[in-house]
C-alpha positions, 0 to 999 in steps of 0.5 A: 407193936415195938420192934427195938431190943437192946442196944446196937452194936460193932454186929454185921446188920440183920439183912432182909431181903425181898422181890416185888414187882417193880415193873410189870402189871403189878408195878403201883403195888409193888412200889408202894408196898416197897416203901411201906418196907422202906420206912419200917426199916428206917423207924427199926434203924432209928430205934437201935435196931433189933437184937442190937444190930442195925437191918438192912433191907435188898428188894430186886425186882420180880417184873411181877413174875413168879418164875423169878420171883421163886428165883430170886428167893432162892437165891436170896436164902441159898446164896445171899443166905439172908436172915430175913425175908420180906413178901412178894406182891400178889396172891399167885406170887406168894404162893410161889414164892410160899414154897422156897421159904417153906423148905427152908424154915423162914417166916414170912409174913404175907404184904400182898396177899389175901386169897385164903386159898395160900394160906389152907395148904398145910403151911407153917411158916406163912402168915396173912396179914390182910383180910381174906379177898372173900369179904372185900366188898362185905361192905358194898353188899351190905350197903346194897342190901340195906338199901333194898337193892335186889340185882346185881353182877359180879366180873373179874380178871381171871386170876387167883385174888380177882377170882375169890373176890368174886366168888366170895361177893357171890356168896354174901349176895346171895345171903342177902337176897340179891340176885346174881345177874351174872357171874363174868370172868375177863383175862389177864392183860384185858384192853377192852371191856366194851362186849363184856359190858354191853351185855348187861345192860339191858339187864340194867343191874342195881349193883355192878362189883368189878373184882380188879387190879388197878388198869381194868378198875380204870378201864371197866370205869370208863367203859360204863361211862361210854355205854351209859350203863349206870348201876346205882351203885358200881363198885371196885377193888384193887387199884381203885384205892389209889390216888392214881385212880382219880388223876386218871379218870378225873369225874368218871371216878366221882360215886366208885365205892372200893374196898380197902384194907386201910385208908389214910383218911381213918386218921383225919376224921373227924373228932368224934371219930378219932377215939375206936380210930387210935384204939384200933390203928395205934400210930397211924397218924404218926405212920401217915406223917412220917411217910408223908416226910419221907416221901413227899409227892408219892401215894399212899395207900392200904398197900403202903401201909401193908408193907410197914405192918408186915415188916412190925409184925416180923420184927417183933416176932425175931424181938421176942424170940430173941433170936433168928432161929425160924422156928423160934420167931414162927412160934411168936409170931403164931401168938402176937395178937396186937394193933398195928398201924395196919389195925388188928394182927391175930391169926389162927393155927393155919396162919389165917387172918382173923383179927384185921376188918375191911373198910368201903369208901367212896370217893366224893369231890375227887377224895375218899370219904370212908362210909363203912363200917358205920362205927369208922364212916366219916361221911355217908354214902352219895347214893344212888348213883346219878346216870351218866346224862345228869353229872356234871 
């Protein structure tokens, strides 16, 4: 997507405001999305800005709290009178903030919300970037079914996004003939998962799928080892993709699968896979290289690409509209059908994402290996996961 238009003149900058969870429960995700936003703005400004004006971004910390985010966006739109807004992180926070942006007619491309219900409330100015939560582990279920696995346990944090992932995973499993042994939830900020997991040891399920954020993904993996529970496949969702997941767990993270919206590994596949990759993720290689130059040593996760591409889509809408009028921008975003750094972007009449596809990775020798879908898979899954007693 192009993000520039015209020549920069001595005009006031276009001001963009947002909140993110830079502290609190979503810290890991908020910080990496912010870096994506920042890099996109830098690249747009290097090419002359948009509508002949430079871009100026202000991100405030909502402390991963919905009420704080709502207050920030109200202030951004009524007092600061920003020209555009970027989205916060998480489905619950985006849902809360969307009520504000909708009221003010400000288009918002959701960089960190994947729960279907958020986009099915008749809102006109909210657009989905991600694949929906319900298909986060589609690759996992496909893998399990093709390898003849029979039983699955699904656990999840009892909040909006993980709950949607879990229910979607259960539905996919049933369609593929897997027996769902249990669907179990746990409260946010749970510290000890041993009681929850111990209930499943006797059942010895083939698959354990956990709809997680970062802290619970780490803690559940540790508990499985401590309790000597040995599924043939174990998967997590958000958090399992972060380099910090492996840094924290070390060899305990080996063989763990994760659903992902995007991976830097997609642009470093062996030569035979580069043609479809280049077609589906244009400029992704340049994005990865630019990110590592701009933020040396910082984690590069799919949330970073989400932030960058949500910015790309919004700025493309502004460019096509030739205006900062919210209604005109909304109309143009609704018509976009283009690949981004993050992958395809195409929404239906509800602003619901119908173009983007997930991938499934597995931690192998300390690196993420793309193992699904087959046309993008650079590696084979290491299957089955060996028992803890047989690991080094």
